[in-house]
C-alpha positions as CSV (number, residue, x, y, z in Angstrom):
1,X,-6.6,-20.9,15.2
2,X,-4.2,-21.9,12.4
3,X,-0.5,-21.1,11.6
4,X,1.5,-20.8,8.4
5,X,5.3,-20.9,9.0
6,X,7.8,-20.1,6.1
7,X,11.5,-20.8,6.4
8,X,13.9,-19.1,4.2
9,X,17.5,-19.7,4.0
10,X,20.4,-17.8,2.4
11,X,19.6,-14.3,2.8
12,X,22.3,-11.8,3.0
13,X,22.5,-10.5,6.3
14,X,23.5,-6.9,5.4
15,X,20.1,-6.9,3.5
16,X,17.7,-8.1,6.1
17,X,16.8,-4.7,7.5
18,X,15.8,-3.6,4.0
19,X,13.7,-6.5,3.3
20,X,12.1,-6.1,7.0
21,X,11.2,-2.6,6.2
22,X,9.9,-3.4,2.6
23,X,7.7,-6.3,4.0
24,X,6.2,-4.2,6.7
25,X,5.5,-1.4,4.4
26,X,4.5,-3.1,1.2
27,X,3.5,-6.5,1.8
28,X,2.1,-6.8,5.6
29,X,-1.0,-4.5,4.7
30,X,-2.1,-7.1,2.2
31,X,-1.9,-9.7,4.8
32,X,-3.6,-7.7,7.4
33,X,-6.6,-7.2,5.1
34,X,-7.2,-11.1,4.8
35,X,-10.1,-12.7,6.5
36,X,-9.3,-14.3,9.7
37,X,-5.6,-12.7,10.1
38,X,-4.5,-12.9,13.7
39,X,-1.0,-11.7,13.4
40,X,2.6,-12.5,12.4
41,X,5.9,-13.0,14.1
42,X,9.2,-12.9,12.0
43,X,12.3,-14.1,13.4
44,X,15.9,-14.0,12.0
45,X,19.4,-15.4,12.5
46,X,21.4,-12.6,11.1
47,X,24.8,-14.7,11.3
48,X,23.6,-17.3,8.9
49,X,20.8,-15.4,6.8
50,X,18.0,-17.6,8.1
51,X,14.5,-16.2,8.6
52,X,11.3,-17.9,9.6
53,X,7.8,-16.0,9.4
54,X,4.8,-17.5,11.3
55,X,1.4,-16.0,10.3
56,X,-1.8,-16.8,12.6
57,X,-5.4,-17.3,11.1
58,X,-8.8,-17.9,12.8
59,X,-9.7,-20.9,10.6
60,X,-8.0,-23.3,8.3
61,X,-10.3,-21.9,5.4
62,X,-8.9,-18.4,6.3
63,X,-5.2,-19.7,6.4
64,X,-5.8,-21.5,2.9
65,X,-7.7,-18.5,1.4
66,X,-4.6,-16.2,2.3
67,X,-2.1,-18.7,0.4
68,X,-1.8,-16.7,-2.7
69,X,-1.4,-13.3,-1.0
70,X,1.3,-15.0,1.4
71,X,3.0,-16.5,-1.6
72,X,3.2,-13.1,-3.2
73,X,4.6,-11.6,-0.1
74,X,7.2,-14.1,0.5
75,X,8.6,-14.0,-3.1
76,X,8.6,-10.1,-3.0
77,X,10.2,-10.0,0.1
78,X,12.8,-12.6,-0.9
79,X,13.6,-10.7,-4.2
80,X,14.1,-7.6,-2.3
81,X,16.5,-9.3,-0.2
82,X,18.4,-10.9,-2.9
83,X,18.6,-14.3,-1.5
84,X,22.3,-15.7,-1.9
85,X,21.1,-18.9,-3.5
86,X,17.7,-18.5,-5.1
87,X,17.6,-22.2,-5.9
88,X,16.7,-22.6,-2.0
89,X,13.1,-22.8,-1.9
90,X,11.5,-21.7,1.2
91,X,10.0,-24.3,3.4
92,X,6.2,-23.8,3.8
93,X,4.2,-25.7,6.8
94,X,0.8,-25.3,8.0
95,X,-0.2,-26.3,11.7
96,X,-3.3,-26.1,13.8
97,X,-2.1,-24.1,16.9
98,X,-3.0,-25.9,20.1
99,X,-1.6,-23.7,22.8
100,X,-0.4,-20.0,22.3
101,X,0.6,-18.4,25.8
102,X,2.4,-14.8,25.8
103,X,3.4,-13.3,29.1
């Protein structure tokens, strides 16, 4: 399994719920249709406007094939949230998942 982690800073805390709703309704369905999609987790710190999203993919090829859709979803959601500092680019990292455990 592989994962893409996107970290975003500078989100106005009062816009986070609207951005979440937009992502779930408008962008998540496109990700779910991508081959190899295995899920997503989105975390936020409302105090300082930081957010992290991790998507999970069957293979590295599936992750790479989803890059364009993920980029579009990230950009549209950030636009919806009206990031405080648009010059702060998101940090995107890719990993191979070695252990995943959920109780």
